[in-house]
C-alpha positions as CSV (number, residue, x, y, z in Angstrom):
1,S,-0.5,0.1,0.2
2,I,1.4,3.7,-0.8
3,P,1.8,6.1,2.0
4,M,-1.4,8.3,0.9
5,L,1.1,11.5,1.1
6,Q,3.8,10.5,-0.6
7,A,1.7,9.9,-3.9
8,A,0.4,13.6,-4.8
9,R,2.7,15.7,-7.5
10,K,0.6,13.8,-10.2
11,R,0.2,16.8,-13.0
12,N,-2.7,15.4,-15.4
13,S,-5.1,15.2,-11.2
14,L,-8.5,16.7,-12.3
15,N,-11.1,17.7,-9.8
16,L,-8.9,18.6,-6.6
17,L,-10.1,20.6,-3.9
18,G,-9.9,24.2,-3.2
19,L,-7.3,25.8,-1.1
20,P,-8.7,29.0,0.0
21,E,-5.7,31.5,0.5
22,A,-7.0,32.4,4.2
23,E,-6.3,28.7,4.8
24,L,-2.7,29.4,3.6
25,E,0.2,30.5,6.2
26,E,3.5,30.7,3.6
27,Q,7.0,32.0,4.4
28,F,9.7,32.3,2.6
29,V,12.8,30.5,3.7
30,R,16.6,30.4,2.5
31,G,17.2,27.2,0.5
32,D,19.3,24.2,1.1
33,G,21.6,22.0,-0.9
34,P,23.6,22.3,-3.6
35,G,24.1,26.7,-5.4
36,G,26.6,27.9,-2.9
37,Q,26.6,32.0,-2.7
38,A,23.1,32.3,-5.2
39,T,21.1,29.3,-2.4
40,N,22.7,30.7,0.1
41,K,22.0,34.4,0.2
42,T,18.9,34.4,-0.8
43,N,15.1,34.2,0.7
44,N,13.4,31.2,-2.8
45,C,12.3,28.7,-1.1
46,V,8.8,28.9,-0.1
47,V,7.7,26.8,3.0
48,L,3.5,26.5,2.7
49,K,1.3,25.1,4.9
50,H,-2.3,24.2,4.7
51,I,-3.7,25.6,8.9
52,P,-6.7,22.8,9.3
53,S,-5.2,20.1,8.3
54,G,-1.1,20.8,9.3
55,I,0.4,19.8,5.9
56,V,3.2,21.6,5.1
57,V,5.2,21.8,1.6
58,K,8.7,22.9,1.2
59,C,9.3,24.2,-2.6
60,H,13.0,25.3,-3.6
61,Q,12.9,23.9,-7.3
62,T,13.4,26.5,-9.0
63,R,15.9,30.6,-8.5
64,S,12.8,32.3,-8.7
65,V,10.5,32.5,-6.3
66,E,7.7,33.1,-8.1
67,K,7.2,29.9,-9.6
68,N,8.7,27.8,-6.1
69,R,5.4,29.5,-4.8
70,K,3.4,27.9,-7.9
71,I,4.8,24.5,-7.4
72,A,4.1,24.4,-3.9
73,R,0.7,25.6,-4.1
74,E,0.3,22.7,-6.9
75,I,2.8,19.9,-4.2
76,L,0.1,21.4,-1.1
77,Q,-3.6,21.0,-2.9
78,E,-2.6,17.9,-3.9
79,K,-2.1,16.4,-0.9
80,V,-4.8,18.1,0.8
81,D,-6.9,16.4,-2.0
82,L,-5.1,13.5,-0.7
83,F,-5.6,13.6,2.9
84,Y,-9.4,14.0,2.4
85,R,-10.8,12.7,0.0
86,G,-8.2,9.2,0.9
87,E,-8.2,6.5,-1.5
88,D,-10.5,8.2,-4.1
89,S,-8.9,10.9,-5.2
90,D,-7.5,11.4,-8.4
91,V,-3.6,11.4,-7.4
92,Y,-4.5,8.0,-5.1
93,K,-6.2,6.4,-8.5
94,E,-3.4,8.0,-11.0
95,K,-0.9,6.0,-8.0
96,K,-2.0,3.1,-8.6
97,A,-2.5,3.2,-12.1
98,S,1.2,3.4,-12.5
99,E,2.3,1.1,-10.3
100,K,-0.2,-1.3,-11.6
101,K,1.9,-0.5,-14.6
102,K,5.4,-0.2,-13.7
103,Q,4.3,-4.3,-12.2
104,E,2.9,-5.9,-15.1
105,K,6.0,-4.0,-17.5
106,K,8.3,-6.5,-15.0
107,R,6.2,-9.4,-15.2
108,R,6.6,-9.0,-18.8
109,A,9.8,-8.6,-19.1
110,K,10.4,-11.3,-16.7
111,E,8.9,-13.6,-19.0
112,N,10.9,-13.0,-21.6
113,L,14.0,-13.3,-20.4
114,E,13.0,-17.0,-19.1
115,R,12.1,-17.1,-22.7
116,K,15.7,-16.1,-23.8
117,K,17.1,-18.5,-21.2
118,L,15.1,-20.9,-22.3
119,F,15.5,-21.0,-26.1
120,K,19.4,-21.0,-25.7
121,E,18.9,-23.9,-24.4
122,M,17.2,-25.3,-26.9
123,Q,19.7,-24.3,-28.6
124,Q,22.7,-25.8,-27.0
125,L,20.3,-29.1,-26.3
126,D,20.7,-29.6,-30.2
127,K,24.6,-28.7,-30.6
């Protein structure tokens, strides 16, 4: 089973719950990670908190504060949708579908490998 909040961040999801700005608390902090002086001196990392649910999202994917604000809101919207709707959420359903597809692909690859192995063994027996 998938941890509920880790299933977030699927872009094609529709029908997500709305996030009123009054329910959000936003902060700008210094980011971490690689980047040297550009990272150490600028407050372009966005920390967004949904007050009713207590979910917090930290976004420092780009150097632009505006882009980080937009991305943080998208991520938070998906996580809040998952939090309230659970398994009925579109995000959760997409994640499950992609996992199922991945498992099917692995299964087919394994079967093909077995077939190749058998074919090689048959060739060796013929010689």
